[in-house]
C-alpha positions as CSV (number, residue, x, y, z in Angstrom):
1,M,-74.6,99.3,-7.4
2,A,-76.9,101.2,-4.7
3,S,-78.3,97.6,-4.1
4,T,-74.8,95.4,-3.7
5,L,-72.8,98.6,-1.4
6,V,-76.4,98.7,1.2
7,A,-75.7,94.6,0.9
8,T,-72.0,94.5,2.0
9,V,-72.7,97.3,4.4
10,Y,-75.8,95.7,5.8
11,W,-73.7,91.8,6.2
12,G,-70.3,93.2,7.2
13,G,-72.1,94.8,10.3
14,M,-74.2,91.7,10.7
15,V,-70.4,89.5,10.7
16,L,-69.6,92.4,13.4
17,L,-72.3,91.7,15.5
18,F,-71.9,88.5,15.6
19,F,-67.7,88.1,16.2
20,F,-69.1,90.4,19.6
21,W,-72.2,88.6,20.2
22,A,-69.5,85.2,20.4
23,Y,-66.8,87.4,22.0
24,G,-69.6,88.0,25.4
25,I,-70.6,84.0,25.2
26,A,-66.7,83.3,24.8
27,S,-65.5,85.6,27.8
28,F,-69.4,85.0,29.9
29,A,-68.0,80.7,29.4
30,L,-64.0,81.7,31.0
31,D,-65.4,83.9,33.6
32,L,-68.0,80.6,35.0
33,K,-64.5,78.5,34.0
34,N,-61.8,80.8,35.4
35,K,-63.6,83.0,38.0
36,I,-67.0,81.6,39.3
37,I,-67.3,78.6,39.9
38,P,-63.6,78.3,42.0
39,G,-65.3,81.0,43.9
40,I,-68.5,79.2,44.8
41,V,-66.8,76.4,45.2
42,R,-64.3,78.6,47.6
43,Y,-67.3,79.8,50.0
44,R,-68.4,76.7,50.3
45,R,-65.2,75.2,51.3
46,G,-64.6,78.2,53.7
47,R,-68.0,77.6,55.2
48,R,-67.8,74.0,56.0
49,A,-64.2,74.4,57.5
50,E,-66.1,76.7,59.6
51,K,-68.8,74.4,60.9
52,A,-66.6,72.2,61.7
53,E,-64.6,74.1,64.2
54,A,-67.5,75.3,65.8
55,E,-68.1,71.3,66.3
56,R,-64.6,70.6,68.1
57,E,-65.2,74.2,69.4
58,Q,-68.3,73.3,71.3
59,E,-67.1,70.1,72.2
60,R,-64.0,71.6,73.7
61,D,-66.2,73.1,75.7
62,E,-69.0,69.9,76.9
63,R,-65.1,68.0,78.3
64,E,-64.5,71.1,80.0
65,Q,-68.0,71.4,81.4
66,Q,-68.1,67.4,82.5
67,L,-64.9,68.0,83.5
68,Y,-66.0,70.6,86.3
């Protein structure tokens, strides 16, 4: 009787831990998909736009210098 109770508590605890382990992995995967990866893409897009803007500004300054 006592050994079945111990086994039941053991397996119940293992199932509970497995649930939270699987939930953590799924939550991390969803965070990657919905927050982290789009944030990186947005950051890189913004950096690229800043670089293009700086190049346009530099070309405009060079043209102004050539006019004077």
